[in-house]
N, C-alpha and C positions, 0 to 999 in steps of 0.2 A: 504494500500500500504506500502510495506517495504522501508526502507531507502536504498539508493544506492549511491556509490561514483561517478556514471556516471553523468556528468554535461551537456553534449550536444552530439548530433549526428552530425558527419561531414561526408559528402559524398565527396569522392575524385574523381573528374573528371580529368582524365589525358588528357592533351591537348598539342598540338605542339606550338600554338601561343597564349600565355596568354592574350596579349592585345586584339586580335580579339575576343577571347572567353569572356573576361570581357565585351567588348562592346555588344556582342550578348546576353549573359545571363542577363545583366542589361537592355539593350534596348529592347530586344524582349520578354524575359520571365518576366521581371519586378523584378528580384531579386535585392537586395540592396547591394551595395558595402559598407561594414562596415568600411573600412579603415584599418582593421586588416590584418596583414601579418604574415604568418608562415614561419619559416626557411629562405629560400633564396628569400623571397618576394612573396610567394604564396598568392594571394588574397583570402579572406574569404568573401563569399556572404551570406546574410541573406535571408531566404525564408519568404516573408511577412506573418505575423500572426503566425509564427511557433516558435518564441523565441529561443528554444534550438536546432534548426535545421539549419545547415550551409552547404554550398557547397564550397569546396576549389578547385580552378583551378590550378593544379599542372603540372609542366613539369618534367617528370622522365624518358622518353623513354618507359614507359609502355603505354598500351592502354586499355580503358574500352571496353567491347564488343560493336560491332556495329550491331549485329543481333537482338537485343531486347533492350527495355528501362530498365535500372536499376535505373535511377533517375525518380521517379514517383511523380508528382505534382498534388494535388487535386484542382479543381476549383468548384465554386458554380454554374456556368452556362457553361456546356460543349458546347452548341451551340454557345454562344457568344465567348468563348475562341477559338473555331475552326474558327469562322468567322473572328475574329481579326487577327489571325495568317495567315489565307489564304489571307486576304486583304493586308497584308504586304508582300506577295509573298513568304512566308515560305513554305518549303516542308512538307506538312502534309498528313497523311493518312485519309481515311474516318472515321467517328465516328462509333464505333462498340459496339453493345450491347452484352457484354460478358455473363452476367447472370442477372436475375431478373432486379434490377434497377441500375446496374453497367454499366457505359458507359466509353469508352476510345478512344483516338486516340494518334498517335505519331507525333512529330515534330522532324526534323533532324537538328542538329546544323551545323555550317560551316565545322566542321571536320568529319561529318558523324555519330555522336553519336545520337542514337534515344532517345528522352525524352518522357516519357509517361505522358499524361495529362488525368486525370480521374475525374468522378463525380458520385455521387449517386443521381439519379433523379427520379421523378415521371414518371413511364413508359408511362403514358397517354400523357405527354407533349412532348415526343420524339418518337412518334409512328412510324416514318419512319426509324429509325435506328435498324437494325437487323443483327445478325451474320449469 
């Protein structure tokens, strides 16, 4: 691997209500508030287990697309992630088997952004999920 000056990946989620977004992304998705703030107070959240991956909840007047998920989080157990979010009353799509052992679903945040949750799983353990 070659050396690079790139230190971390920051995903910019454009939101209208940063306090509500912060509560949802930490409380529902389990991202961790690092306490770090960028610029005008934009909170930076850590994706558990990802070290150099962060999500910044920024208010700019711009919007991320709402037609598809551009923030994609991987889980070790797609069924459990889906069950937990469904049990919390979150708006989730059915689990879809996109190809081979790749499964995904989407959850919608309070501002209508779709967040993709995916997993690579043994196809035998998820036999009911098909595209």
